[in-house]
C-alpha positions as CSV (number, residue, x, y, z in Angstrom):
1,M,-45.7,-142.5,122.1
2,R,-44.5,-138.9,123.1
3,I,-46.7,-136.9,125.5
4,A,-46.0,-133.3,126.6
5,L,-47.0,-131.8,130.0
6,A,-47.2,-128.2,130.8
7,G,-48.4,-126.0,133.8
8,G,-46.8,-124.6,136.8
9,G,-45.7,-121.7,138.9
10,T,-46.9,-123.4,142.1
11,G,-47.2,-127.0,143.1
12,G,-51.0,-126.9,142.8
13,H,-50.7,-126.7,139.0
14,V,-47.8,-129.0,138.7
15,Y,-49.0,-132.1,140.8
16,P,-51.9,-132.8,138.7
17,A,-49.8,-133.1,135.7
18,I,-47.5,-135.5,137.8
19,A,-50.6,-137.6,138.7
20,V,-51.6,-138.0,135.1
21,A,-48.0,-138.8,134.2
22,E,-48.0,-141.7,136.6
23,E,-51.2,-143.1,134.9
24,L,-49.7,-142.5,131.5
25,R,-46.7,-144.6,132.4
26,A,-48.9,-147.3,134.0
27,L,-51.1,-147.5,130.8
28,G,-48.5,-147.8,128.2
29,D,-45.0,-147.0,126.8
30,V,-44.8,-143.2,126.7
31,E,-42.1,-140.8,126.6
32,L,-42.9,-137.7,128.7
33,T,-41.5,-134.1,128.5
34,Y,-42.5,-131.3,130.8
35,Y,-42.6,-127.7,129.4
36,G,-42.3,-125.0,132.1
37,T,-40.3,-122.2,133.8
38,E,-36.9,-122.8,135.3
39,R,-37.9,-120.9,138.5
40,G,-41.2,-122.5,139.1
41,A,-42.0,-125.5,141.1
42,E,-42.3,-127.6,138.0
43,H,-38.6,-127.6,137.3
44,E,-37.6,-129.3,140.5
45,I,-40.6,-131.6,140.7
46,A,-40.2,-132.8,137.0
47,Q,-36.5,-133.6,137.6
48,R,-37.3,-135.5,140.8
49,E,-40.0,-137.6,138.9
50,G,-37.6,-138.4,136.1
51,I,-39.4,-136.4,133.4
52,A,-37.3,-134.6,130.8
53,F,-37.8,-130.8,131.1
54,R,-37.8,-128.0,128.5
55,A,-37.4,-124.5,129.9
56,V,-39.9,-121.9,128.5
57,P,-39.9,-118.2,129.4
58,A,-43.3,-117.1,131.1
59,S,-44.6,-114.6,133.5
60,Q,-48.0,-113.6,134.9
61,V,-50.1,-111.2,132.8
62,R,-51.3,-108.5,135.3
63,V,-53.9,-106.5,133.3
64,R,-54.3,-103.9,136.2
65,K,-50.6,-102.8,136.0
66,P,-49.5,-101.4,132.6
67,V,-45.7,-102.0,133.0
68,A,-46.4,-105.6,134.2
69,L,-49.0,-106.2,131.5
70,A,-46.6,-105.2,128.8
71,K,-43.9,-107.5,130.4
72,G,-46.3,-110.3,130.6
73,I,-47.4,-110.1,127.0
74,W,-43.8,-109.8,125.8
75,R,-43.0,-113.0,127.9
76,L,-46.0,-114.7,126.5
77,W,-44.7,-114.1,122.9
78,Q,-41.2,-115.0,123.8
79,G,-42.2,-118.2,125.6
80,S,-44.5,-119.2,122.6
81,R,-41.6,-119.0,120.3
82,T,-39.4,-121.1,122.5
83,A,-42.1,-123.7,123.2
84,R,-42.9,-123.9,119.4
85,R,-39.4,-124.9,118.6
86,W,-39.3,-127.5,121.3
87,L,-42.6,-128.9,120.2
88,E,-41.7,-129.0,116.6
89,A,-38.5,-130.9,117.4
90,D,-40.1,-133.2,120.0
91,R,-43.3,-133.8,117.9
92,P,-45.5,-135.1,120.9
93,G,-48.8,-136.7,120.1
94,A,-50.7,-134.4,122.5
95,L,-50.1,-131.9,125.2
96,F,-51.8,-132.0,128.7
97,A,-51.8,-128.5,130.3
98,T,-52.9,-127.8,133.8
99,G,-53.1,-124.0,133.9
100,G,-51.0,-121.4,135.6
101,Y,-49.1,-118.8,133.8
102,A,-46.4,-121.2,132.7
103,A,-48.9,-123.2,130.6
104,A,-50.1,-120.2,128.5
105,P,-47.2,-119.9,126.1
106,V,-47.0,-123.7,125.6
107,G,-50.7,-124.1,124.8
108,R,-50.4,-121.2,122.2
109,A,-47.4,-122.9,120.7
110,A,-49.1,-126.2,120.5
111,K,-51.8,-124.7,118.2
112,Q,-49.1,-123.2,116.0
113,A,-47.2,-126.6,116.0
114,G,-50.3,-128.6,115.3
115,V,-50.2,-130.5,118.7
116,P,-53.6,-131.3,120.0
117,L,-54.3,-130.0,123.5
118,I,-56.3,-131.1,126.5
119,V,-56.6,-128.5,129.3
120,F,-57.2,-129.3,132.9
121,L,-58.9,-126.7,135.1
122,P,-58.1,-127.4,138.9
123,D,-60.2,-124.6,140.2
124,A,-64.0,-124.2,140.6
125,Y,-63.9,-121.4,137.9
126,P,-61.3,-120.6,135.2
127,G,-58.7,-118.0,135.7
128,W,-57.1,-116.1,132.8
129,A,-54.6,-118.8,131.9
130,V,-57.2,-121.5,131.4
131,K,-59.5,-119.1,129.6
132,F,-56.6,-118.4,127.3
133,L,-55.7,-121.9,126.7
134,A,-59.5,-123.1,126.2
135,R,-59.5,-121.4,122.9
136,Y,-56.8,-123.7,121.6
137,A,-57.9,-126.9,123.4
138,T,-59.8,-129.9,121.9
139,T,-61.2,-130.6,125.4
140,V,-61.2,-128.8,128.9
141,A,-61.3,-131.1,131.7
142,C,-62.9,-129.7,134.9
143,A,-62.3,-130.8,138.5
144,V,-65.9,-129.9,139.5
145,D,-69.2,-129.5,137.7
146,A,-69.5,-125.8,138.6
147,A,-66.9,-124.9,136.0
148,V,-68.6,-126.6,132.9
149,D,-70.9,-123.7,132.0
150,E,-68.0,-121.4,131.8
151,F,-67.0,-122.8,128.4
152,P,-68.9,-123.3,125.0
153,P,-71.3,-126.4,124.9
154,G,-69.4,-129.6,124.3
155,K,-66.0,-128.2,125.1
156,A,-65.8,-129.1,128.8
157,V,-66.0,-132.5,130.7
158,V,-66.0,-133.3,134.5
159,T,-63.2,-135.7,135.2
160,G,-62.4,-134.8,138.8
161,Y,-59.0,-133.7,140.1
162,P,-56.0,-136.1,139.3
163,L,-54.0,-137.1,142.5
164,R,-50.8,-138.9,143.0
165,A,-51.0,-142.4,144.2
166,Q,-50.0,-141.5,147.8
167,F,-53.5,-140.0,148.3
168,S,-55.1,-143.3,147.9
169,E,-52.4,-145.0,149.9
170,A,-52.2,-142.7,152.9
171,T,-53.9,-143.8,156.0
172,R,-54.5,-141.8,159.2
173,E,-52.4,-144.3,161.3
174,E,-49.4,-143.9,159.0
175,G,-49.8,-140.2,158.9
176,Q,-49.7,-140.1,162.7
177,V,-46.5,-142.2,162.7
178,R,-44.7,-140.1,159.9
179,F,-45.5,-136.8,161.8
180,E,-44.9,-138.2,165.2
181,L,-48.5,-137.4,166.4
182,D,-50.4,-138.4,169.4
183,P,-53.4,-140.4,168.3
184,K,-55.3,-139.4,171.2
185,L,-55.4,-135.7,170.2
186,P,-57.2,-134.0,167.5
187,T,-54.9,-132.5,164.8
188,V,-55.0,-129.1,163.0
189,L,-53.0,-129.0,159.8
190,V,-51.9,-125.5,158.7
191,A,-50.4,-125.0,155.2
192,G,-50.2,-121.9,153.2
193,G,-49.1,-123.6,150.0
194,S,-45.6,-124.2,148.5
195,L,-44.9,-120.4,148.7
196,G,-46.2,-119.8,152.1
197,A,-48.8,-117.4,153.4
198,R,-47.5,-114.9,156.0
199,A,-50.9,-113.6,157.0
200,I,-52.0,-117.2,158.0
201,N,-48.8,-117.9,159.7
202,E,-49.1,-114.8,161.8
203,A,-52.7,-115.6,162.9
204,V,-51.6,-119.2,163.8
205,I,-48.7,-117.9,165.9
206,D,-51.1,-115.8,167.9
207,A,-53.5,-118.8,168.2
208,L,-51.1,-121.4,169.2
209,P,-51.3,-121.0,173.1
210,E,-54.9,-121.8,173.0
211,W,-55.0,-124.3,170.3
212,L,-52.3,-126.4,171.9
213,T,-54.2,-126.7,175.1
214,V,-56.7,-128.9,173.3
215,A,-55.0,-130.2,170.1
216,Q,-51.8,-130.7,168.3
217,V,-50.7,-128.7,165.2
218,V,-48.8,-129.6,162.0
219,H,-47.7,-126.3,160.6
220,V,-46.2,-126.1,157.1
221,T,-45.1,-122.6,156.8
222,G,-43.8,-122.5,153.3
223,R,-40.0,-122.1,152.7
224,G,-40.0,-118.3,152.6
225,D,-41.5,-117.9,156.1
226,F,-40.1,-120.8,158.0
227,E,-37.2,-119.0,159.9
228,R,-39.4,-116.2,161.0
229,V,-42.0,-118.5,162.3
230,R,-39.5,-120.7,164.0
231,E,-38.0,-117.8,165.8
232,A,-41.5,-116.5,166.9
233,T,-42.5,-120.0,168.3
234,A,-39.1,-120.7,170.1
235,D,-40.3,-119.7,173.4
236,L,-43.4,-122.0,173.5
237,P,-43.5,-124.0,176.8
238,E,-42.0,-127.6,176.5
239,S,-45.5,-129.1,177.0
240,Y,-46.7,-127.3,174.0
241,R,-43.6,-127.8,171.9
242,Q,-44.4,-131.6,172.0
243,R,-47.6,-130.8,170.4
244,Y,-46.3,-128.4,167.6
245,H,-44.8,-129.9,164.5
246,L,-43.1,-127.2,162.4
247,H,-42.0,-127.8,158.8
248,D,-41.0,-125.5,156.0
249,Y,-42.3,-127.9,153.3
250,T,-43.4,-131.6,153.0
251,E,-43.6,-134.1,150.2
252,E,-45.9,-136.0,152.5
253,M,-48.9,-133.8,152.4
254,A,-51.2,-136.8,151.7
255,Y,-50.1,-138.4,155.1
256,A,-50.5,-135.1,156.9
257,M,-54.1,-134.6,155.6
258,A,-54.9,-138.2,156.4
259,A,-53.8,-137.7,160.0
260,A,-55.6,-134.3,160.4
261,D,-59.0,-133.4,161.7
262,I,-59.2,-129.8,160.5
263,A,-57.2,-128.0,157.9
264,V,-56.3,-124.3,157.7
265,M,-55.2,-123.4,154.2
266,R,-55.4,-121.2,151.2
267,A,-57.9,-122.1,148.5
268,G,-55.5,-122.5,145.6
269,A,-55.4,-125.0,142.7
270,S,-54.9,-128.1,144.8
271,T,-57.7,-127.6,147.3
272,L,-60.6,-129.0,145.4
273,G,-58.7,-132.3,144.9
274,E,-56.4,-133.1,147.8
275,L,-58.8,-132.1,150.5
276,A,-61.7,-134.1,148.8
277,A,-59.7,-137.2,148.6
278,S,-58.7,-136.9,152.2
279,G,-62.2,-136.0,153.4
280,L,-60.7,-133.2,155.4
281,P,-62.8,-130.2,156.5
282,V,-61.1,-126.8,156.0
283,V,-61.0,-123.2,157.1
284,A,-60.2,-121.8,153.5
285,I,-58.6,-118.4,153.7
286,P,-58.3,-117.2,150.0
287,G,-55.3,-115.2,148.8
288,A,-55.7,-112.2,146.7
289,F,-56.8,-114.0,143.7
290,S,-60.4,-114.4,142.4
291,D,-59.9,-118.2,141.7
292,Q,-59.1,-118.8,145.3
293,S,-62.1,-116.9,146.6
294,R,-64.4,-118.9,144.2
295,N,-62.9,-122.2,145.3
296,A,-63.5,-121.3,148.8
297,E,-67.1,-120.3,148.0
298,Y,-67.6,-123.5,146.1
299,L,-66.5,-125.6,149.1
300,A,-68.5,-123.7,151.5
301,S,-71.6,-123.9,149.4
302,R,-71.2,-127.8,149.5
303,G,-71.0,-127.7,153.4
304,A,-67.3,-128.9,153.2
305,A,-65.5,-125.7,154.3
306,V,-65.7,-122.5,156.2
307,H,-64.8,-119.5,154.0
308,L,-62.9,-117.0,155.9
309,P,-61.8,-113.8,154.0
310,Q,-58.4,-112.7,154.9
311,D,-59.6,-109.3,156.2
312,Q,-61.5,-111.3,158.9
313,I,-58.5,-113.6,159.8
314,D,-58.7,-112.5,163.4
315,A,-61.7,-114.8,163.8
316,L,-59.5,-117.8,163.0
317,R,-58.5,-118.6,166.5
318,Q,-62.1,-119.0,167.9
319,L,-63.3,-120.6,164.7
320,V,-60.8,-123.5,164.9
321,L,-61.4,-123.9,168.7
322,G,-65.1,-124.3,167.8
323,L,-64.4,-126.9,165.3
324,I,-62.1,-128.9,167.6
325,E,-64.9,-129.0,170.2
326,D,-67.7,-129.8,167.6
327,R,-66.9,-133.4,166.4
328,E,-70.3,-133.8,165.0
329,R,-70.0,-130.9,162.7
330,R,-66.5,-131.9,161.6
331,E,-67.7,-135.4,160.8
332,E,-70.6,-133.8,158.6
333,M,-68.1,-131.6,156.8
334,R,-65.8,-134.5,156.3
335,A,-68.6,-136.5,154.5
336,R,-69.5,-133.5,152.4
337,M,-65.9,-133.0,151.4
338,R,-65.3,-136.6,150.5
339,A,-68.3,-136.5,148.2
340,I,-66.7,-133.9,146.0
341,G,-63.8,-136.2,145.1
342,R,-63.5,-138.6,142.0
343,P,-60.9,-141.3,142.8
344,D,-60.5,-142.3,139.1
345,A,-59.8,-138.8,137.8
346,A,-56.1,-139.4,137.1
347,K,-56.9,-142.6,135.1
348,R,-59.6,-141.0,133.1
349,L,-57.5,-138.0,132.2
350,A,-54.6,-140.3,131.0
351,E,-57.0,-142.1,128.9
352,L,-58.3,-139.0,127.4
353,V,-54.8,-137.8,126.6
354,L,-53.8,-141.1,125.0
355,Q,-57.1,-141.3,123.0
356,L,-56.4,-137.8,121.7
357,A,-52.8,-138.6,120.7
358,E,-53.9,-141.9,119.0
359,R,-56.4,-140.0,117.0
360,E,-53.9,-137.5,115.9
361,A,-51.5,-140.3,114.9
362,A,-54.3,-142.0,112.9
363,A,-55.3,-138.8,111.0
């Protein structure tokens, strides 16, 4: 059976599709094809996972900038034509799309090509891409219950956030070994996402001298900001450098999260799933996108996070120090974060995709 996958731009929209792909392969004999942009994270990740890739033109649709809006609409139309040709040639039984601008033209093309569609919403509330795709979808699968009411009655179901197997396999002890951490010290994990986050990196550089007196830091800068951060931290005293673990990117985020006591992160598409699976308290600093702000608000409302708007980022230094010192609060946040997760999400979504494809084949 052939199954198509779509979604991307950043890893937060790609990895849910990869998690479902792992379960699809475990459940039966399937042939997988990933539809996405060549410049997005999905291209490299799909190739690494041994999934066939179809390149589809796409770009963000920015409604507040007329020139960018026109370009986005043109690329959406162009991408839909390309995706439709691929879909009509491949004839998959179903399409599983995870949002992000890269999924929009593929979802539209699926409707035109008669391919049934399941859309996954990784955020607490839908952005424009998922709203756009939902009109063509048989089902919208939501990571959390807060999103269900954003769709027509009967359209949405809560499945949880699908995660790769390493998130169920990773242990604190193994994470400490892989990242060469001292098990006697609390660990702060800083990550700005696959594209990086300069504002977070700047605030962390300023805070390091105080944080490293009482903790160790795993700092994943994002590839675009790595060299600048490395130069800025090159003069740290040797005693601090042993506690500071700098990376541009890691494929072992599950182990980093398992080893950490506190996270400092954006509140992007992967936050609701990966942090919940790890039970990791977070200081969530949203980027300039409404979906991130609402993710942070959702986690904070559940007692699992501290929502820190970027214009208040100067408070990060003391906020993290307070959490390092308050183990009881961290443990309460950890329990509340873990309660958000649904460990069987990937399997449940894979079953929904196969059921949809089988119904289509029988029709």
